[in-house]
N, C-alpha and C positions, 0 to 999 in steps of 0.2 A: 504494500500500500504506500501511497505517496507520503502519508504522515510518518510512517516508519523510516522511509528514506530520508526525510528531513532530519529526524532525530539522530539517525546514524551519521548524517553529514555534520551535525553540530559537534559530535564527539571528535571529529577530525580537526576542528578549529582550535585556536588558542583561547581556551576557556578557563585558564587558571583562576581568574577571579570568581568563577561561578561553580565551585565545587559543592557537592551535596552537604547540607547541614543536618543536624538533628531535627527531625520533623516536628518535635513537640514545641519548638520555640515559635512564638507568635511573630506576625509580620508588622513592620512599622505602619503606623496610621498616618503620621504627618512628618514632614521635614520642614524645619524652621531655619531660615538663613537670611543674611543681609539685613537690610533696614525694613523689617516688617513683612518679609515674604514668607509664604506658607504654602507648601504643596500638600493638599489633603487627598490622600489616596482613596479614602472611603467615598468621598464626594467626587473624586476625579476632577479636582478643581485647583487652580492656582489662584492664590489671593495675596493681596497686599493690604495690610491694616484692615483686614476683614472684607475688603472689596474684591469681588471676583474679577480676574483678568482673563481675557479671551486668548486661549492658546489651543490650536487644533490638535488632533490626536497624535500625529506623528511627532511634532515637536514636544508634546507633553510626555510621550514615552521616552524620547531621547533625554529629556531633562531628568526624568525619573531614574534612568540608567546612570546618568552622570552623578546624581546625588547618592545613589547606592554605592557607587565606586569612587566617591570623592577622594581626591588626592592621588588616585591611581590613574594611569594612562588608560583611556578607553579607546581602543583602536577602531578604525572605520569598519573593519571586518566584524568586530563584536557588535557594533551598532547595526550593521546589515543583518547579522544573525538574529538579533533581538527583534528588529522591526519587521523584516521581510522574510526571514528564513534563508536557507542556503540554495534553494532552487529558483530563486527569482532573478530575472535578467532584465531589470529596468535600469534607468540611468540613476543609479543609487548615489553616485558622487554628487551630482547636482541636487538630489533629494536631501542628502545629509547636509550639504551646504545651506540649502534653503531652510531646513529645520533649525539648524544652529543659529542662522541669521534671524529667524523669527523669535527664538528664545531670547537672543540678545536684545532684540527690539523691545520685547515686552519687559525684560528686566532692566532696560536702559544700560546695558553693558557695552563697553568699548572694546572692540577686538584688539586694538593696539595697546591699550592699558586696561586689561581685564580685571574686574572685581570678582567675577564669578567663573567664566569659562575661558580657559587658556587653550589656544591652538598649539598643538605640537606638530610642526610642519612635516608633511608626508606621513604622519603616523595617526593622529587622532586628536582627542581633546581630553582635558583634565579640569574637574571642578575644583577651584582653589579657595573658595570661601569656607569659613567655619559653618558647620551644620549641626543642628540639634534634632535628634529623632524623638518623636513622641510615640509610645507604643502602649498596648494594653496587655498585661499578663493574663494568665488563665484565671486569676482571681480578680480581674478587672482593675488591678492597681496600675495607675499611670506612672510610667517610668520615663525619665528623660535622660538621654545620653548626649553630651556635648563633646564634639571633637573637632579640632582644627583639621582642615582638609589635608594639610601637609603631614599630619601626624596620625593618620589612621592605621589600624592594624593591618598587616599584609600577610598573605599566606606564603611562607618560604617555598622556593622551588622544590617540587617533589613531595611536599608534605600535604596531608589532608587536614581539614579543619579540626577534627577531634584530637589531632596530635599537637595542636598549638597550645601553648600556655602563655600567660601574660608576659613571660620573659621575652617572647618573640616580638612584643610591641616596641615601637620606637619610643624613645624617652618622652617625646612630646605627647604621645597618646596616653602614656601612663600618668604623666603629671596633670594632664587636663581632664582626665576622666575621674569623676568623684568616686567611682567604685570599679577598679580595674577588672576584677573577676566578673562581676555582673556585666560590665561593659563589653567584655569579650564574648559573653554569651549572646548579648544582643547583636554583636557584630557577626558572629558565626551564623546567627539566625537570619540576619539581613542578607548575608551571602547566599544562604539557602533559599531565601525567597526569590533571589535573582534567578537561580536555576529553575525554580518552579515556574516562574513567569516565562522564562525562556522556553521551557518545554511546552507550556501552554501556547506560546507564540508559534512554536514549531508545528503543533497540530491544528493551527488555523484559527485560534481565537482572534488574533489580529491578522488581517489580510492585507497584503500589499496589492499593487496594481494588477500584476499578471504573472503567470508562470508560463514561460515559452522557451523553446530551444535557443541556445546561445547564438546560433547562426541567424536567427531572425531578429533584426533590429527593432527596438521598441518604437511603437508608433508615436507620432508627435501630436496626434489628435485623438482623444477618447470620445466615444459616442455614448450618450446617456439617454434613457427613456424615463420620463415621469409618468408612471401609470396612474390612471384615474384614482383620485383620492376617494375612499369609500365614505359614503354618507351614513353615519351611525345615529342620526337623530331620530330615525323611525318615521320621518315625515317626508314623503316623496316631493313635497313642495320645496324642500331644501336642496334638491338635486342641483339647482343652479349654483348654490353656494359651493358645494364640493367640486363641481365642474369648473366653476370660475377660479377656485383656488388652484386647481390643476393647471389651468391655462396661465395663471399668473406665475406659478412656479416655473413653468416652461419658459416664460418670457424672461424672468429674472435670471435663471440659470444660463439662458442663452446669451445674456448680455454680460455676464461676469468675466468670462475668459474665452471669447469665441475663437481665438487662434488655436487653442489647445483642447477646448471642451465643446463638443457639438451636442445639441439637444434635439431629439426627434420632435416633430411638430404634433400639434394637438389632434389633427384628424386621424393620424395613424394610431395614437395611443388610445383614443376614445373608442376604437373598435373593440378593445379588450374589456370595456366596461360591462357590456351585455354578453360578451363571449370570452370569458377568462380562459387563459391557456397556461400550461407550465412555463416557468421562467426560461428554461433552455430553449423552448420553441419560440417564445417571444424574442429571445436574443438572436435566434437564427433569422426570424422574419424581419426584424428591424435592423439587424447588423450592429447591435450595441454590446458594449462590455459591462455596463452597469444599468441597473434600474433603481429608481426611487419609488417606493410605494408607501402609502399611508392611509390615514383615516381622519375624519373630522367629526367632532361632536360639539354642538353648540346649544346654548340656551339663550335667554333674553339678553344677557349681558356678558357672557363669557364663551370662550371657545377652547376646546382641547384638540390639539393636532398631534398625531403620532406620525413619525416618519422613520423609515429605515432604508439605508443604502445597501444594495446587494450586488455582489459581483456575480455576473451571470455564469461564468465558466464553471465554478464549483458551488454556486449558490451560497457563498460565504456572506454572512452579515457583517459588513464593514463597521457599521454603527447603527444604533437605534436610539431615538430620542422621543421624549414626550414634552409638549409645550402646553402649559395652561396659562392663558392670557385673557385679559379683558378684550372685548371685541375692538375697542378703539385702537389697540396696539397690534392688530392683525398684520398690517404692512410690515411692522418691525419683525414680527415672527417669521413672515415669509422671507424677508431679507436675511434673517439669521440662519434659517434652514439652508437657503441657497448658498450662503457664504460657507457654511460648514461642509456641505457636499463638495463644493469646489475645492476647498482646502484639502479634503481627504484625497481627492483625485489628483489635483495638480502637484501636490507635494511629492507624490510618488513618481511624477514625471520630471521633476526638476523645479527650478526656481521660477515660478510663474506669478509670484505675488505682485510684482509691479504691475503687470497687465490686469490682474484681478482688481487690485486696489483702484487703478485708473478708471475702470469701467463701473465699479460698484457705486460710485457717487451718483451715477445717472439712473440707478435702478429704482429707488424709492421716490415716489412723487408725493409731495405734501398734500394732505387731505385733512379738512377741518373736522370731519366726523366720520364715524364708521358708517353711518347711514348713507353718506355719499358713496362710499366705496361699495356698499351693499347694492345700491342702485346700479352702479357701473357693472358689477358682476352679473346682475340680472340682464342688463343690456347685452353684454357679450354672449351670454348663454343663448338668447334669442337670435342674435346676429349670426351665430354659428349654425343655426338651423337652415339658413340660406333659402328661406321661403318668403313670399310676399307678406304673409301674416307675421312671420318671425321678424322681418325687417321693420315692420310698422311698430311691433311691440318693443323692439330694441331701441328705435328712435325715441319712443316715449320714455323709456327708462334713462337713456342718456340725457334727454332734456330735463328730466326731473333732477338728475345728479347735478347738472349745470345750474339749475335754478337754486339749488341748496348751496353750491360752492362754485361760483363763477370762475374760480382760479384753478380748477382741477383739470389739468391738461388731458389725461387719458379719456375723459368723457367726451371732449371735443373730437379727439381722434376717432373714437367709436362712432360718433355721429357722422363724421366725414366718411368713414368706411361704409356706413349704412346708406347715406344718400348717394354715394358714388356707385355702389352696386345696384341700388334700385334704378338709377338712371341707365347704367350700362346694360342691365338686363331688361330694359324697357318696361319696368314696373311703375314708372313715374315719368312725367314730362321732363325731357332732358334740359330744356332751357330754364326750368324752374329749380330742379333739384341739383344739377351740377354746380351752379353758383352757390347754393347752400352748402354743398360739400366742400367747395373751395374755402368759403368763409370759415367753416368749422376747422378745416385742416390748418389754415393760416393762424387761427386763434390758438390751436394746440401748440403750434411751433413758436408762437409768440411767448407762450408760457413755459415751454420746454422744447428747445431745438433738437433734443436728442431722441425724440420719439420716432422710431423707424416706421411705425404704422402711419403717422401723419405724412411723412415724406412719400410713402408708397401711395397714399391716397392722392397727393398732389400729382404724382406721376400718372396715375390713372386718369385724372382730370385733364392733364396736359395732352395725353395721346387721344383720349376718347371724345373730348369736347373741344379742345383748342387746336387739335392736330399739330401740336408743337412737339416734334420728336426730340429735338435737342434738350428741351426742358424736362421732358419725360425721362430721358436717359440720365440726365444729371440727378434727378430726384431718386430714381431707382438706385443709382450707384451710392448716393448718400445714405439711403435706407439700409442697403447691404453693408456699407461701411460701419454704420451704427449697430446693426444686429445681423451679422452674417448668417445666423441660424433662423432667420425669419423666412419660412418657406414661401409665403405668399409673395414676398418681394422678388424672389428668384423666379417664381412661376409667372408673374405678370411681366417681369422684365424679359423672360424668354419669349412671351407673346409679342412684346414690343419689338424685339429684334427680328422675329420671324416675319412680322408684317412689313419690315423694311427689306426683307430678302436676305438678311444676315444669318443664314441658317446654321453655320458652324457654331457661332456664338450662342444662338438660340438653343441648340441642342445641349451645349455645355451648361447653360443656366437651368434648363429643364431637368437635366440629370441631377444638378445640385439640389433642386427642389425635391426631386424624387428621393434622393438619399436622406434628406431631412424629414420627409413625410412619406415613407414608402408605401403606406396603405391608403393614401389619399386618392379617391376616384377622380376628383376634379383635376388634380395635377396630372394623373395618368391620361385623362381625357384631353387635356390641353396639349399634352405631348403628341397624341394622335393627330391633332390639328396641324401641328408643326410638320409632322411627316406628310400629311396631305398637301399642305401648302408648298412643300419642297418637292412635290410630285413623286414621292416614294410610296406609291399606292399599294404595292404588294406588302411592304412592311407595315403600312398603316392597317391593312386588313388583318394581317397576322396578329399584330399587337392589339387590335380592337377585340379580337376573340379572347385574348388574355384579360383584357379589362372587363369583358362580359363575365368571364369566369370569376374574377375578383369580386364583382358586384353581386354575383349570383343570379343575374338576369340579363337578357339580351338588351343591348343599348337602344335599338330601334331608331330609325331615322338618323343613324350615326355615320361615322367616317367610313365604315365598311360599305355602306350603301353608296355614298358619294364617290368613293374610290372605284367601285365597280362601274358606276356611270362613266367616269373618266376613262376607264379601260374599255368602254364599249360593251360591257357585260350587262346589258340592260335587263335581261330576264332575271339574272341573279339579284340585281339591285331591286327589282320590283318585289321580290319575295321578302326583302329585308325591311320594307316600309311597314311600320307598325303603328297602330293607333286607331281610334274610333272614327267612324264615318262622319262625325260632326266636328272633327278637329280640322281647322283650316290649314294647319301646318302640313298635315298628311296630303291634302290636295295640292298644296304649293310644291311639295317634293314630287308628286306624281306629274304635275304640269312640267316641271323642269326635266324630268326623266323622259316624258313622252316627246317633248320638243327635241331633245337630243336624239331620240330614237326615231324621229320623223313619223310618229303615229298621230296624224292630224285629228282624226275623230276622237281618239281618247284624250288628246290635248285639249280640245275645245270643251269636252265634258268636264275635265279636271279644272279648267279655268272658270267655267260657270259655277261649279261647286265652291271653288275658292272665293270668288267674288260674293257669293251668297253668304258665306260664313265669315268673311274677313272682318266685319265689325266686331266680332268677338275678340279680335287681337288687341284692341285698344291701342296703346302707345307703340306696340310692336308691329302695327299694320304695314308701315312703309318697309321695315326691315324684311319681313316675310314676303312682301310683294316683290322685292328685288329678286328673290329666288324663283318665284312663280313665273317671272317674265324674263329669266336669263336663258342662255343656251342657244340662241339663234344668231346667225350671221346675216340674215335678211335685213335690209335697211329699215323696214317698218318696225320690226321687232327691236332693232338697235335703238331706233328713235324713242320707242316707248320706254325702254330700259334706261336710256340717258335722262329722260324726264323724271323718272323715279329717283335716279341717282342725284339729280339736282335738288329734288324735293328733300331727300335725305340730308344733303349738305345744308340746306336752309334750316333744317331741324337740328343741325349739329349732331347727327346720328352716329353712334359708335359703329354702325354697320359699314361705314366707309373706311375704317381703319385697315381692313384686309384687302382692299381692292387692288393693291399692287401685286398681290401674290395669289389671290383666290382664282382657281381655274374657271369658275363660273363666268368670269369677265373676260376670258380669252378672246371671244369674238369681237370685243371692243378695242383691242390693243393697237390696232392700226388706225383708229379713228382719232383725229386731232381734237375733237371735243372731249374725248376720254383723257387725252394727255393734259388738256387744260384742267380737267377735274383733278387729276393726279397732282398737278402743281398747286391747286387750291388746298388740297388736303395735306400738303407739305412734303410730298415725296420728291419733288423736283429739287428742293433745297436740302434734302437729306444729307448729301455728301458734304455740302458746305457747313451744315450744323456739326457734323462729326469732326470736320477739320478745325472748327473753332473750339472744341472741347479740350 
């Protein structure tokens, strides 16, 4: 077994300070040192003058080891054995450096003139300050041993602890200890506790980042999935709260250290809420090394959040915490959990603290009351439903949050996202809702320029309403710079690039979105569109079938149908059209197919049915009409289609964003009127815009 191999490996190292003690001797409870510092092992907490100091697990364990072996040289190999075991092949040099640097930062120690931790070049470290151990005997009697770090008792080479007498102690140790014999008993017991903890470490109580063959270099970026937090309130009406907390944790973790820590998007992880799977399967499906799972229980004024970080490979629990807080402090709790998770992971990969600290300041947004944040979570919950009813409910909640706190930037970003998608998906008048979306996004950025969501909304407005491709690209890039793990920014940027005909770049962004949200149907569907626009019809058909398998149903009226039309496989395309006979979209697709197939009788019947049902389309009527009247190179048909295109332009319709690459407009590409429309939509200036960036 792997655990046995680790223990055997430990025996081969230089473990002279860790020899077995008499097991009846108790372990130290606290170490006191310096000016009011106290390491409480029972509480697993470092304090100064009674105030808790934040120190992540790995630095905490390194400090504990140094205190146990104060005055002795603790080699880097011994630190590796204690923290990671002997079969770990991560960048431990940088990890140790980062841990010691963090300890010095918290203790305000100077590496050049150390009060506590002395560096022994090319060897390791030594704790040089005086330390007092506080322990409990079997009779619960408190005993304190004070020893100068330079005068601790040492085990002579080749001797076992039970062979050592007080005579082996250095003079300093004997003179400074009030009871030499008892002190030696405590010392041998402390040494014994070290080996006990070391063995516990070896069998996996403390887990490092990964165990892999030495020939495989450690990855520079770890992927983490935040699984849906479980709602333990017993009230289904509180699902929005646990789901909102899940989304916020994804956002916060994604912003902490994006260069080295990637976080899977919400869409993919939410699939496991109703369909839980074993962790190893989740790890394979999402391609992650870690998962964070937890639960939420709340009442009128308080919330209890439990969270545990699990390494997928061996399902080791890296840590588990419980947080009991007043609801008004929920944002602080989220930031605290996010920071601890990132510390646990990044410290195993090397010194990433600078990047983490730089990004962390942008994570928490000031909010005047928990009620405001509660409304924001409800808004995001309904926005993620991606339905017309959901968008309307989301807008109401975001507006209520803004009414209660006009300075809460995320609520404005949520409102911008809502109005932007309602307009793009023809659920609302473009000329009314896109300006509202712009105003909300600009207000969000006025309050907090670091909101990736607001920059992404501005990009959506720039391309779908302004036809301003240069500004759209600038805003997408800014959003991705602020939050590289925001899948929607990559997804929409991929579309933006594809509509300009920049397919290599588009596929790269689409793949990035897929990696971040591998189970997202909308990201997968948008990838199919890029394949279609790039004329890769066979690949689009094949991957469309894979998307259908992922969704559990046929997509209907999808890319496979359109691709078969472009291939001239009209009979196959006809069988793929799905929907009710009173759906105007069904008849629009049939009209396009029959026009390409030169089936005049069927075409006229399809057009008549479409015109009869078209009023049901509402704001989407012009967009769907463009499809119904596409596909012919005859002048009269081209004239009708160009009239519709100019009508769409007057409406600032998002349907025009794809005219440069959509095959349905191929019959118009030699027409000067179409080229003028391309110029109006911004494509003639596309290269100039790119050169100016």
